[in-house]
Z-matrix of the N, CA and C atoms (Angstrom, degrees):
N
C 1 1.444
C 2 1.529 1 108.24
N 3 1.306 2 116.26 1 137.88
C 4 1.454 3 120.11 2 -178.30
C 5 1.525 4 110.54 3 -68.38
N 6 1.324 5 116.25 4 146.73
C 7 1.455 6 122.18 5 -177.34
C 8 1.526 7 112.11 6 -57.75
N 9 1.324 8 117.75 7 -39.92
C 10 1.470 9 119.77 8 -179.14
C 11 1.527 10 111.16 9 -64.44
N 12 1.329 11 117.48 10 -35.73
C 13 1.466 12 120.70 11 177.46
C 14 1.526 13 110.67 12 -68.54
N 15 1.332 14 116.75 13 -37.73
C 16 1.459 15 120.31 14 176.73
C 17 1.523 16 110.50 15 -64.17
N 18 1.322 17 116.27 16 -44.79
C 19 1.465 18 120.62 17 -179.64
C 20 1.529 19 110.38 18 -62.45
N 21 1.327 20 116.70 19 -45.10
C 22 1.461 21 120.75 20 178.98
C 23 1.527 22 110.52 21 -62.02
N 24 1.324 23 116.79 22 -44.43
C 25 1.465 24 120.82 23 179.70
C 26 1.516 25 111.75 24 -61.36
N 27 1.327 26 117.03 25 -42.36
C 28 1.464 27 120.77 26 178.44
C 29 1.525 28 110.31 27 -65.33
N 30 1.316 29 116.97 28 -42.59
C 31 1.473 30 120.30 29 179.00
C 32 1.524 31 111.33 30 -60.98
N 33 1.316 32 116.12 31 -44.63
C 34 1.469 33 120.25 32 178.62
C 35 1.524 34 110.90 33 -63.17
N 36 1.325 35 116.63 34 -42.12
C 37 1.459 36 121.07 35 179.71
C 38 1.527 37 109.95 36 -62.39
N 39 1.315 38 116.86 37 -42.67
C 40 1.471 39 121.32 38 179.03
C 41 1.526 40 111.22 39 -61.87
N 42 1.335 41 117.24 40 -44.37
C 43 1.465 42 120.95 41 179.12
C 44 1.526 43 111.01 42 -62.43
N 45 1.325 44 115.99 43 -46.76
C 46 1.467 45 120.75 44 179.95
C 47 1.525 46 111.02 45 -62.51
N 48 1.322 47 116.43 46 -43.59
C 49 1.455 48 120.97 47 -179.04
C 50 1.524 49 111.12 48 -65.13
N 51 1.325 50 116.87 49 -41.55
C 52 1.468 51 119.91 50 177.34
C 53 1.526 52 110.07 51 -58.96
N 54 1.332 53 116.60 52 -44.40
C 55 1.471 54 120.32 53 178.01
C 56 1.523 55 111.00 54 -61.03
N 57 1.336 56 116.84 55 -46.50
C 58 1.463 57 121.25 56 -178.13
C 59 1.524 58 112.25 57 -63.12
N 60 1.336 59 116.40 58 -33.70
C 61 1.466 60 120.91 59 -177.28
C 62 1.527 61 112.61 60 -92.26
N 63 1.323 62 116.34 61 -3.18
C 64 1.459 63 120.00 62 -179.66
C 65 1.520 64 113.14 63 70.87
N 66 1.327 65 116.08 64 29.98
C 67 1.461 66 121.77 65 179.83
C 68 1.522 67 109.78 66 -103.75
N 69 1.326 68 115.56 67 155.77
C 70 1.459 69 118.39 68 178.56
C 71 1.525 70 110.63 69 -69.18
N 72 1.332 71 116.79 70 -34.34
C 73 1.463 72 119.64 71 175.15
C 74 1.516 73 110.83 72 -165.18
N 75 1.314 74 114.84 73 157.08
C 76 1.456 75 124.15 74 170.38
C 77 1.525 76 104.57 75 -127.34
N 78 1.307 77 117.24 76 125.32
C 79 1.460 78 120.07 77 -177.34
C 80 1.529 79 111.28 78 -94.07
N 81 1.310 80 115.31 79 160.14
C 82 1.456 81 120.43 80 174.33
C 83 1.519 82 110.84 81 -59.62
N 84 1.330 83 116.34 82 -35.50
C 85 1.458 84 120.93 83 177.92
C 86 1.524 85 110.74 84 -63.24
N 87 1.337 86 116.72 85 -41.41
C 88 1.472 87 120.46 86 176.63
C 89 1.528 88 110.42 87 -58.53
N 90 1.313 89 115.25 88 -46.14
C 91 1.469 90 120.82 89 -177.76
C 92 1.525 91 110.59 90 -64.43
N 93 1.319 92 117.18 91 -47.23
C 94 1.460 93 120.45 92 -178.98
C 95 1.527 94 111.32 93 -63.99
N 96 1.326 95 117.49 94 -38.12
C 97 1.457 96 120.80 95 177.53
C 98 1.533 97 110.52 96 -60.16
N 99 1.331 98 116.84 97 -46.65
C 100 1.459 99 120.59 98 -179.21
C 101 1.527 100 111.51 99 -67.56
N 102 1.327 101 116.61 100 -36.05
C 103 1.464 102 119.52 101 177.09
C 104 1.525 103 111.61 102 -64.76
N 105 1.324 104 117.10 103 -40.50
C 106 1.469 105 119.96 104 178.57
C 107 1.525 106 110.21 105 -66.50
N 108 1.326 107 117.65 106 -41.32
C 109 1.468 108 120.36 107 176.71
C 110 1.527 109 109.87 108 -58.09
N 111 1.336 110 116.27 109 -46.95
C 112 1.475 111 119.96 110 178.73
C 113 1.524 112 110.79 111 -62.24
N 114 1.326 113 117.04 112 -43.19
C 115 1.459 114 121.72 113 -179.44
C 116 1.527 115 111.07 114 -58.97
N 117 1.315 116 116.63 115 -40.57
C 118 1.462 117 120.83 116 -176.59
C 119 1.528 118 113.35 117 -80.44
N 120 1.315 119 117.61 118 -14.52
C 121 1.471 120 119.96 119 -176.83
C 122 1.523 121 113.73 120 -116.65
N 123 1.322 122 117.41 121 -4.67
C 124 1.473 123 121.18 122 -176.45
C 125 1.530 124 109.17 123 -121.56
N 126 1.335 125 117.15 124 98.81
C 127 1.464 126 120.09 125 -177.89
C 128 1.532 127 113.60 126 -58.09
N 129 1.321 128 118.00 127 -35.57
C 130 1.464 129 120.27 128 179.53
C 131 1.527 130 110.63 129 -65.78
N 132 1.316 131 117.17 130 -42.52
C 133 1.463 132 120.59 131 177.73
C 134 1.524 133 110.52 132 -64.38
N 135 1.328 134 116.51 133 -41.83
C 136 1.464 135 120.21 134 178.40
C 137 1.526 136 110.87 135 -60.28
N 138 1.310 137 116.45 136 -41.07
C 139 1.460 138 120.99 137 178.37
C 140 1.527 139 111.48 138 -64.63
N 141 1.333 140 116.33 139 -42.86
C 142 1.471 141 120.16 140 177.89
C 143 1.522 142 111.17 141 -62.32
N 144 1.325 143 116.61 142 -41.12
C 145 1.459 144 119.98 143 179.92
C 146 1.525 145 110.99 144 -65.52
N 147 1.314 146 117.06 145 -40.02
C 148 1.469 147 119.53 146 177.31
C 149 1.534 148 110.36 147 -60.79
N 150 1.315 149 116.83 148 -43.17
C 151 1.465 150 120.32 149 178.12
C 152 1.529 151 110.60 150 -63.35
N 153 1.325 152 117.03 151 -40.58
C 154 1.461 153 120.77 152 177.68
C 155 1.527 154 111.12 153 -62.61
N 156 1.328 155 117.18 154 -40.21
C 157 1.466 156 120.74 155 179.32
C 158 1.527 157 111.11 156 -62.94
N 159 1.328 158 116.10 157 -43.62
C 160 1.466 159 120.01 158 178.76
C 161 1.525 160 109.92 159 -63.35
N 162 1.318 161 117.40 160 -45.81
C 163 1.465 162 121.05 161 -179.30
C 164 1.526 163 111.48 162 -63.20
N 165 1.320 164 116.91 163 -39.93
C 166 1.462 165 120.74 164 -179.59
C 167 1.523 166 110.68 165 -65.05
N 168 1.310 167 116.47 166 -43.26
C 169 1.478 168 119.51 167 179.49
C 170 1.515 169 111.58 168 -66.26
N 171 1.320 170 116.81 169 -33.05
C 172 1.465 171 120.47 170 179.70
C 173 1.525 172 111.36 171 -68.25
N 174 1.333 173 117.97 172 -27.59
C 175 1.472 174 121.79 173 -179.45
C 176 1.520 175 112.98 174 -80.97
N 177 1.305 176 118.11 175 -13.23
C 178 1.465 177 120.57 176 -177.30
C 179 1.499 178 112.11 177 -68.98
């Protein structure tokens, strides 16, 4: 997926999430911070991400 499409998708997700949570905004930095916290504390998520990384590299 092209980087600009990823950025747009993340921006849209942040806007939608802010609306759903009744917040003025949710930033991409907020989202990435929470994802890293989850990654470092959730072994199942870490395992899924490792599998995704291998699969992504295999498609290149």
